[in-house]
C-alpha positions in Angstrom: 0.0 0.0 0.0 1.3 3.4 -0.9 1.9 6.0 1.8 0.7 9.5 0.9 0.2 12.8 2.6 -3.4 11.8 3.1 -2.6 8.6 4.9 -4.1 8.8 8.4 -2.3 7.8 11.6 -4.4 4.7 11.9 -3.7 3.7 8.3 0.0 4.4 8.6 0.1 2.3 11.8 -1.7 -0.6 10.2 0.6 -0.5 7.1 3.7 -0.6 9.2 2.3 -3.2 11.6 1.1 -5.5 8.8 4.4 -5.1 6.9 6.4 -6.0 10.0 4.3 -9.0 10.8 4.6 -10.2 7.2 8.4 -10.3 7.9 7.9 -12.1 11.2 8.6 -9.0 13.2 6.4 -8.6 16.2 6.0 -4.9 17.0 3.2 -3.4 19.2 2.0 0.2 18.8 2.0 2.0 22.1 2.5 5.5 23.5 0.8 8.6 22.1 -0.2 7.0 18.8 -2.4 4.5 20.7 -3.9 7.5 22.7 -4.6 9.2 19.3 -6.4 6.1 18.0 -8.3 5.4 21.2 -9.3 9.0 21.7 -10.6 9.4 18.1 -7.7 11.8 17.5 -8.6 14.3 20.2 -4.9 13.8 21.2 -2.5 14.2 18.2 0.7 12.2 18.5 3.8 13.3 16.6 5.2 9.8 16.3 4.4 6.1 16.2 6.1 4.0 18.9 6.3 0.3 18.1 7.8 -1.8 20.8 9.9 -4.6 19.4 13.0 -6.7 20.0 13.9 -6.5 16.3 17.3 -5.0 15.5 17.7 -1.8 13.5 19.1 -3.6 10.4 16.0 -5.9 10.3 13.7 -3.0 10.7 15.5 -1.1 7.9 15.1 -4.0 5.5 11.3 -4.2 6.3 10.6 -0.5 6.2 12.7 0.9 3.3 10.4 -0.7 0.6 7.6 1.4 2.1 9.8 4.6 1.6 11.0 5.0 5.2 14.6 6.1 5.9 16.5 5.4 9.1 17.8 8.5 10.9 21.4 7.2 10.3 22.3 7.2 14.0 22.9 3.6 15.0 21.8 4.3 18.5 18.4 5.8 17.5 15.6 3.7 16.1 13.9 6.6 14.3 12.5 6.3 10.8 11.1 9.1 8.6 8.9 9.1 5.5 8.8 12.0 3.1 5.0 11.8 2.6 3.9 11.8 6.3 4.2 14.1 9.2 4.7 11.2 11.7 8.0 9.6 12.4 8.3 6.1 13.6 10.3 5.0 16.6 11.0 1.5 18.0 11.5 1.5 21.7 13.1 -1.8 22.8 11.1 -4.7 24.1 9.8 -5.9 26.5 6.5 -4.0 26.5 6.0 -2.9 30.1 3.9 -0.4 32.2 5.9 0.2 35.3 6.9 -3.2 36.6 4.2 -5.0 34.7 5.3 -6.8 31.5 2.8 -7.4 28.8 3.1 -10.0 26.1 2.3 -8.9 22.5 -0.1 -11.8 22.4 -2.2 -10.0 25.1 -2.5 -6.9 23.0 -5.2 -6.1 20.4 -5.1 -6.9 16.8 -7.3 -4.5 14.9 -8.3 -5.3 11.3 -8.3 -2.3 9.0 -8.5 -1.8 5.3 -4.7 -1.2 5.3 -3.9 -4.4 7.2 -3.8 -5.7 10.7 -2.6 -3.4 13.5 -1.0 -4.8 16.6 -1.7 -2.3 19.4 -1.8 -2.1 23.2 -5.3 -2.5 24.5 -7.3 0.5 25.8 -6.5 -0.7 29.4 -2.8 -0.9 28.6 -3.0 2.6 27.1 -4.4 4.0 30.3 -1.7 2.2 32.3 1.0 3.6 30.0 -0.2 7.1 30.5 -0.9 6.8 34.2 2.6 5.4 35.0 4.1 8.4 33.1 1.9 10.8 35.0 2.7 9.3 38.4 6.5 8.8 37.7 7.3 12.1 36.0 4.4 14.3 37.3 3.2 14.8 33.7 -0.2 16.5 33.5 -0.3 15.8 29.8 0.0 12.1 30.4 -2.8 12.3 33.0 -5.1 14.1 30.5 -4.3 11.4 27.9 -5.2 8.6 30.3 -8.5 10.4 31.0 -9.2 10.8 27.2 -8.7 7.1 26.6 -10.7 6.0 29.6 -13.6 8.4 28.6 -13.7 7.2 25.0 -13.1 3.6 25.7 -15.0 3.2 28.9 -16.8 0.0 27.8 -13.5 -1.6 26.6 -11.4 -0.9 29.7 -10.9 -3.9 31.9 -11.5 -2.0 35.2 -10.5 -4.9 37.4 -7.2 -5.3 35.6 -6.6 -1.5 35.9 -7.5 -1.4 39.6 -5.3 -4.4 40.4 -2.4 -2.8 38.4 -2.6 0.5 40.3 -2.5 -1.4 43.6 0.4 -3.7 42.3 2.4 -0.7 41.1 2.0 1.0 44.5 0.6 4.2 43.0 -2.9 4.1 44.3 -2.4 7.1 46.5 -0.4 9.2 44.1 -2.1 12.5 43.4 -2.3 11.8 39.6 -4.0 8.5 40.2 -6.5 10.0 42.7 -7.2 12.7 40.2 -7.7 10.2 37.4 -10.3 8.2 39.3 -12.1 11.4 40.4 -12.3 12.7 36.8 -13.6 9.4 35.4 -16.0 9.1 38.4 -14.8 5.8 39.7 -13.9 4.8 43.2 -10.3 4.3 44.0 -9.3 0.7 44.3 -8.6 -0.6 47.8 
């Protein structure tokens, strides 16, 4: 599939994900791009973060036929495409939210017209943003967690999220208290 200036973030994510999987590369979309998708683009990400264990050379071989170019810095896993505003980055595996590791097989696989997209679940997306908010006192991450929870309320595994907050030891952090207040749920105990 050809990438153009009109290719949406979801389409681009699916093209990349499907291409990587066709090369037996497991890479899971996370971070701000997942927030963009789950908030129906109320949050606009500047990049696509795909968590993978694949080395840079393998990623280059898979992505160059799509028109992506590696940054050239062997320490950075950043790829650009001349037709899109988003850059692609590959944080190293494993996929984790705080001290909780998630297998790619426990993530979502969304079918699109551009291919299948492997992406963290809405619950994982909230975890991702909440751990950033609690660890680094990031108001933007807290707002992103609220956006995802508000737009994906029916798809959030609230039991899993509550247990995770307790397990991570952040249940009394001000950001977590604020999150539960804003989404009108009781704090887990």
